[in-house]
C-alpha positions as CSV (number, residue, x, y, z in Angstrom):
1,M,-120.7,187.1,-82.2
2,D,-120.0,184.9,-78.4
3,R,-116.6,185.1,-77.1
4,N,-116.5,181.4,-77.5
5,A,-117.7,180.7,-81.1
6,S,-119.4,177.3,-82.1
7,I,-118.5,176.6,-86.2
8,S,-120.8,174.3,-87.9
9,I,-120.5,173.5,-91.7
10,R,-123.4,172.0,-93.7
11,H,-122.9,170.2,-96.8
12,L,-120.5,171.8,-98.2
13,Y,-118.7,171.4,-101.6
14,K,-115.7,173.0,-103.4
15,I,-115.3,172.1,-106.6
16,F,-112.3,173.8,-108.9
17,G,-112.4,174.7,-112.4
18,P,-114.2,176.8,-114.9
19,Q,-117.9,175.2,-114.4
20,P,-117.9,174.4,-110.8
21,Q,-122.1,174.2,-110.8
22,K,-122.5,172.0,-113.5
23,A,-119.7,169.7,-112.0
24,L,-121.8,169.9,-108.8
25,E,-124.4,167.6,-110.8
26,H,-122.7,164.8,-111.6
27,V,-121.2,165.2,-108.4
28,R,-124.0,165.2,-106.3
29,A,-125.7,162.3,-108.8
30,G,-122.8,160.0,-107.7
31,M,-119.1,161.0,-109.1
32,G,-116.7,160.5,-107.8
33,K,-112.8,162.5,-107.9
34,T,-110.9,160.5,-110.4
35,E,-114.2,160.4,-112.4
36,L,-114.9,164.2,-112.6
37,M,-111.4,165.3,-113.1
38,A,-111.0,162.4,-116.5
39,R,-114.3,163.3,-117.8
40,H,-114.9,167.0,-117.4
41,R,-112.0,168.4,-116.1
42,H,-112.7,169.7,-112.9
43,V,-110.8,168.5,-109.2
44,L,-113.4,168.0,-106.9
45,G,-112.1,169.3,-103.5
46,L,-114.7,169.0,-100.9
47,R,-118.0,166.7,-101.3
48,D,-120.4,167.1,-98.7
49,I,-118.4,168.0,-95.5
50,N,-120.7,168.0,-92.4
51,V,-118.9,169.3,-89.5
52,E,-120.0,170.6,-85.9
53,M,-116.9,172.8,-84.3
54,K,-117.7,173.1,-80.3
55,A,-117.2,176.4,-78.6
56,G,-113.9,176.5,-76.1
57,E,-113.1,172.5,-78.2
58,I,-110.0,171.8,-80.7
59,T,-110.9,170.4,-83.6
60,V,-108.1,168.5,-85.5
61,I,-108.5,168.4,-89.2
62,M,-106.0,165.4,-91.0
63,G,-105.6,163.5,-94.0
64,L,-102.7,163.0,-96.5
65,S,-101.6,165.2,-99.2
66,G,-104.6,166.0,-101.3
67,S,-107.4,165.1,-98.6
68,G,-109.1,168.4,-98.9
69,K,-108.0,169.6,-95.3
70,S,-106.5,173.1,-95.9
71,T,-109.1,173.6,-98.5
72,L,-111.6,173.0,-95.0
73,I,-110.0,175.4,-93.3
74,R,-109.8,177.8,-95.6
75,H,-113.3,178.0,-95.8
76,V,-114.0,178.7,-92.5
77,N,-112.8,182.3,-93.0
78,R,-114.0,182.8,-96.7
79,L,-109.8,183.2,-98.0
80,I,-111.9,180.0,-100.3
81,E,-115.6,180.4,-101.6
82,P,-117.5,177.1,-101.5
83,T,-119.5,176.2,-104.5
84,A,-122.4,175.3,-102.3
85,G,-123.3,174.9,-98.6
86,E,-123.5,176.8,-95.5
87,I,-120.6,177.8,-92.8
88,M,-122.3,179.3,-89.6
89,I,-120.6,180.5,-86.8
90,D,-122.6,181.4,-83.9
91,G,-126.0,180.5,-85.9
92,E,-124.6,183.2,-88.5
93,N,-124.2,182.1,-92.1
94,I,-121.4,183.8,-92.8
95,L,-121.5,183.5,-96.4
96,A,-124.3,186.2,-96.3
97,F,-121.4,188.8,-94.9
98,G,-121.1,191.3,-97.3
99,E,-117.3,193.1,-97.6
100,T,-117.7,194.3,-94.6
101,R,-118.6,192.0,-92.2
102,L,-116.8,189.8,-93.5
103,R,-113.7,192.1,-92.8
104,D,-114.7,192.8,-89.0
105,L,-115.2,188.8,-88.7
106,R,-111.3,188.1,-90.0
107,R,-110.3,191.4,-87.7
108,R,-112.1,190.7,-84.8
109,H,-113.0,187.0,-84.1
110,M,-110.4,184.9,-86.1
111,S,-106.5,184.4,-85.6
112,M,-104.5,182.2,-88.1
113,V,-101.6,180.7,-86.9
114,F,-99.2,180.1,-90.2
115,Q,-96.8,176.7,-90.8
116,H,-94.1,179.1,-92.0
117,F,-94.6,181.4,-89.2
118,A,-95.6,184.7,-91.6
119,L,-94.0,187.3,-89.4
120,L,-92.9,190.9,-90.8
121,P,-89.1,190.5,-91.2
122,H,-88.7,194.5,-90.8
123,K,-90.9,194.4,-87.7
124,T,-90.0,193.8,-83.8
125,V,-91.2,190.7,-81.7
126,L,-93.3,193.0,-79.7
127,D,-94.7,194.8,-83.2
128,N,-95.2,191.6,-84.8
129,A,-97.1,190.3,-81.6
130,G,-99.4,193.3,-81.6
131,M,-100.0,193.4,-85.5
132,A,-103.6,192.3,-85.3
133,R,-104.6,194.7,-83.0
134,A,-102.5,197.6,-84.5
135,V,-104.4,196.7,-88.1
136,R,-107.6,196.7,-86.6
137,G,-106.5,200.3,-85.4
138,D,-106.3,199.3,-81.3
139,D,-104.8,202.0,-79.5
140,R,-101.0,201.0,-79.2
141,S,-100.6,201.3,-75.4
142,T,-103.2,199.2,-75.0
143,Y,-102.1,196.1,-77.2
144,E,-98.6,196.6,-76.6
145,R,-99.3,195.7,-72.9
146,D,-101.4,192.7,-74.1
147,A,-98.3,191.8,-76.0
148,R,-95.6,192.3,-73.9
149,A,-97.9,189.8,-71.1
150,W,-98.9,187.3,-73.9
151,L,-94.8,187.0,-75.2
152,E,-93.9,186.5,-71.8
153,R,-96.6,183.8,-71.1
154,V,-95.1,181.8,-74.3
155,G,-91.6,181.9,-73.1
156,L,-90.4,184.7,-74.9
157,G,-89.9,187.8,-72.1
158,G,-86.8,189.7,-72.4
159,Q,-87.0,189.0,-76.6
160,E,-89.7,191.9,-77.5
161,D,-86.8,193.8,-79.3
162,Q,-85.6,191.0,-81.4
163,Y,-86.3,190.7,-84.9
164,P,-87.4,187.5,-86.4
165,H,-84.0,186.4,-88.1
166,Q,-82.7,186.6,-84.7
167,L,-85.0,183.7,-83.5
168,S,-85.3,179.8,-84.0
169,G,-88.1,178.3,-85.9
170,G,-89.8,177.3,-82.4
171,M,-89.7,180.6,-81.4
172,Q,-90.6,182.4,-84.2
173,Q,-94.2,180.2,-84.3
174,R,-94.1,181.3,-80.2
175,V,-94.0,185.0,-81.6
176,G,-97.1,183.4,-83.9
177,I,-99.1,182.1,-80.9
178,A,-98.5,185.0,-78.9
179,R,-99.9,187.5,-82.2
180,A,-103.0,185.2,-82.1
181,L,-103.8,185.7,-78.4
182,T,-102.9,189.5,-78.4
183,S,-105.8,189.4,-81.0
184,N,-107.9,188.3,-78.5
185,A,-110.4,186.7,-81.1
186,P,-112.2,183.7,-79.7
187,I,-111.5,181.3,-83.2
188,M,-108.0,180.3,-83.6
189,L,-107.0,178.5,-87.2
190,M,-103.8,176.7,-87.1
191,D,-102.9,175.3,-90.8
192,E,-100.1,172.9,-89.9
193,A,-99.0,175.2,-87.0
194,F,-96.1,172.9,-86.0
195,S,-95.2,170.6,-89.0
196,A,-91.7,172.8,-89.6
197,L,-90.3,172.7,-86.5
198,D,-87.9,169.5,-85.3
199,P,-89.8,167.0,-83.2
200,L,-88.8,167.9,-79.7
201,I,-89.6,171.6,-80.5
202,R,-92.6,170.3,-81.7
203,T,-93.7,168.7,-78.6
204,D,-92.9,171.1,-76.5
205,M,-95.2,173.8,-78.6
206,Q,-98.1,171.0,-78.5
207,D,-97.8,171.2,-74.8
208,L,-97.8,174.5,-74.6
209,L,-100.9,174.6,-76.5
210,L,-102.9,172.0,-74.5
211,E,-101.8,174.2,-71.7
212,L,-102.8,177.5,-73.1
213,Q,-106.0,176.0,-74.0
214,Q,-106.8,174.3,-70.4
215,E,-106.9,178.3,-69.3
216,L,-108.4,179.9,-73.0
217,Q,-110.9,177.6,-74.0
218,K,-110.5,178.9,-77.3
219,T,-112.5,177.4,-80.4
220,I,-109.5,175.8,-82.3
221,V,-109.1,174.5,-85.9
222,F,-106.1,172.6,-86.3
223,I,-105.0,171.1,-89.5
224,S,-102.0,168.2,-89.0
225,H,-101.3,165.4,-91.4
226,D,-99.6,163.7,-88.3
227,L,-101.8,161.3,-86.2
228,D,-100.0,161.0,-83.6
229,E,-100.4,164.7,-83.4
230,A,-104.0,164.9,-84.2
231,L,-104.6,162.0,-81.1
232,K,-102.9,164.0,-78.5
233,L,-104.8,167.7,-79.0
234,A,-107.8,166.9,-80.1
235,D,-111.7,167.1,-78.6
236,H,-112.6,166.4,-82.1
237,L,-111.1,164.2,-84.5
238,V,-111.8,165.0,-88.3
239,I,-110.8,162.8,-91.1
240,L,-110.5,163.2,-94.6
241,K,-109.5,161.4,-97.8
242,D,-110.2,162.4,-101.2
243,G,-112.5,165.6,-100.0
244,I,-114.8,163.4,-98.0
245,V,-115.2,162.4,-94.2
246,V,-114.3,159.3,-93.6
247,Q,-115.1,159.6,-90.0
248,Q,-115.3,161.7,-87.1
249,G,-115.8,162.1,-83.6
250,E,-114.0,161.2,-80.2
251,P,-109.9,160.8,-80.9
252,Q,-110.1,157.6,-78.6
253,E,-113.9,156.3,-80.0
254,I,-111.8,156.5,-83.3
255,L,-109.1,154.4,-82.5
256,L,-111.0,151.8,-80.5
257,N,-113.8,151.8,-83.4
258,P,-112.6,152.5,-86.8
259,N,-115.7,152.3,-88.9
260,D,-113.7,152.2,-92.3
261,P,-110.7,150.1,-93.7
262,Y,-108.6,153.6,-94.8
263,I,-108.9,154.4,-90.7
264,V,-108.0,151.1,-89.8
265,D,-104.8,151.6,-92.1
266,F,-104.0,155.0,-90.8
267,I,-103.8,153.8,-87.2
268,S,-102.5,150.8,-87.6
269,D,-98.9,151.5,-86.0
270,I,-100.3,153.8,-83.6
271,N,-98.4,152.9,-80.2
272,R,-101.8,152.6,-78.5
273,A,-100.9,152.3,-74.9
274,R,-99.3,155.4,-74.9
275,V,-102.4,157.1,-77.3
276,L,-105.7,155.6,-75.2
277,R,-106.6,156.5,-71.8
278,V,-107.9,154.9,-68.8
279,R,-111.7,156.8,-69.5
280,S,-111.8,154.9,-72.9
281,V,-111.6,151.1,-71.8
282,M,-112.9,151.4,-67.7
283,D,-115.7,149.9,-66.4
284,A,-118.2,152.2,-64.9
285,A,-119.4,149.8,-63.0
286,T,-120.9,150.8,-59.0
287,D,-119.9,147.0,-58.5
288,P,-116.7,146.6,-57.3
289,P,-114.3,143.8,-58.0
290,A,-113.2,141.9,-55.0
291,Q,-109.5,143.8,-54.2
292,T,-108.3,146.9,-55.9
293,A,-104.5,147.8,-56.2
294,G,-105.1,151.2,-55.9
295,K,-106.4,154.2,-58.1
296,V,-105.6,155.6,-61.4
297,D,-107.2,159.2,-63.2
298,A,-109.6,158.6,-65.6
299,D,-107.4,160.7,-68.4
300,A,-103.9,158.5,-67.5
301,T,-102.6,156.7,-70.7
302,L,-102.8,153.4,-70.7
303,E,-99.0,153.1,-70.8
304,S,-98.4,154.9,-67.2
305,V,-100.8,152.1,-65.9
306,I,-98.6,149.8,-67.2
307,A,-95.9,151.3,-65.3
308,L,-97.9,151.0,-62.3
309,S,-99.1,147.6,-62.4
310,A,-95.6,146.4,-63.4
311,G,-97.4,143.9,-66.0
312,D,-99.4,141.9,-63.8
313,T,-103.0,141.5,-65.5
314,T,-104.6,139.8,-62.4
315,L,-104.7,143.2,-61.0
316,S,-107.7,145.9,-60.6
317,Y,-107.5,150.0,-59.5
318,E,-110.4,152.4,-59.1
319,V,-110.6,155.5,-61.8
320,H,-110.8,158.5,-60.7
321,R,-111.1,162.2,-62.2
322,A,-111.5,165.4,-60.1
323,G,-111.6,163.7,-56.4
324,A,-114.4,161.5,-57.7
325,Q,-114.7,157.7,-58.6
326,V,-115.7,157.0,-61.7
327,G,-115.1,153.6,-62.4
328,Y,-112.9,150.3,-62.1
329,L,-109.9,149.2,-64.7
330,N,-109.3,145.8,-65.0
331,M,-106.1,144.9,-66.1
332,Q,-106.8,142.3,-68.6
333,K,-109.3,144.5,-70.4
334,L,-106.6,147.1,-70.6
335,V,-103.9,144.4,-72.2
336,R,-107.6,143.0,-74.8
337,A,-107.3,147.5,-76.1
338,L,-103.9,147.2,-76.7
339,V,-104.4,144.7,-79.7
340,P,-105.3,146.4,-83.2
341,T,-107.6,146.2,-85.5
342,Q,-106.5,144.1,-88.7
343,A,-104.6,146.5,-91.0
344,S,-105.9,145.8,-94.7
345,Q,-103.5,143.4,-96.6
346,N,-102.2,146.3,-98.9
347,G,-102.3,148.5,-95.5
348,M,-100.4,152.3,-96.1
349,R,-98.7,151.6,-92.9
350,N,-95.8,154.5,-92.5
351,S,-96.9,156.3,-95.8
352,T,-100.1,157.7,-94.4
353,R,-98.8,158.5,-91.0
354,R,-96.3,161.8,-92.3
355,D,-97.1,162.2,-95.8
356,P,-96.0,166.5,-96.2
357,D,-99.1,168.2,-97.3
């Protein structure tokens, strides 16, 4: 498999119950989750999921408790078998893999970072970081060198001989990330990886992940119930409700163009100035305004531009990326982008934003 693997999920269904194939016929005929449970006592976990996860990008799958997000990520490494559909990794349908190839896939091509760290309490930090390589039978001297390097990289240099109970929650999760990186797997699965951490530590871990990803370009599948976290991390955002993909795409595009009342409610309380980027609201026109007040980066937040302009809506700025001009930003257009789509009368508001899964 490719060093930077892509993942393609096609027409994936998961139904829990004693006769899932029979229940599948009803679902394909249009029966929903509530009716399926009421009439046939089967649970619809996932319904016709189609998601393309590009190599080297972070795909965030989010939704409330019961939306199917954790069920979906467990299909990627076949911890759960689907009722129907395909899961392609680099063009190979892993549902056709036998036990040996599946074991090799999990050991060499995928790593997982868990919500509650999943460290072995009787093993040192160094041994935990090298665990994946040890299990696959790699030479200790080789993986120990790599484990030390990654522990240093995630800020745990000098902690190699400590045990998990001697570390804070944030430090334990750093061990989990070092373990995933030491495995040298192209795919990282992260199931609510930061949700057990305090807010400030959580922010630090998000920043660390983005810093590492800029360098490593892993294919990361990240599960979250927190919209702020999803918008910060995602290259591609997938929003689930009741086992169905409600909307997916580039996070900025979803924020500016929600296609469903559920999404409108979901994003209604977001601080748009802090999340939206200049590139999402700029004009790519080649004709410059009469006068510009300076230059801004295409990936700068609108909040930073508002501070730069001191709130003056008459100004315009040149927009640059990697040293080249790519457009212009008009402050009046920026202000219009801050007005959210109207939330529905019975909007979910804060209850949707951080509902624990």
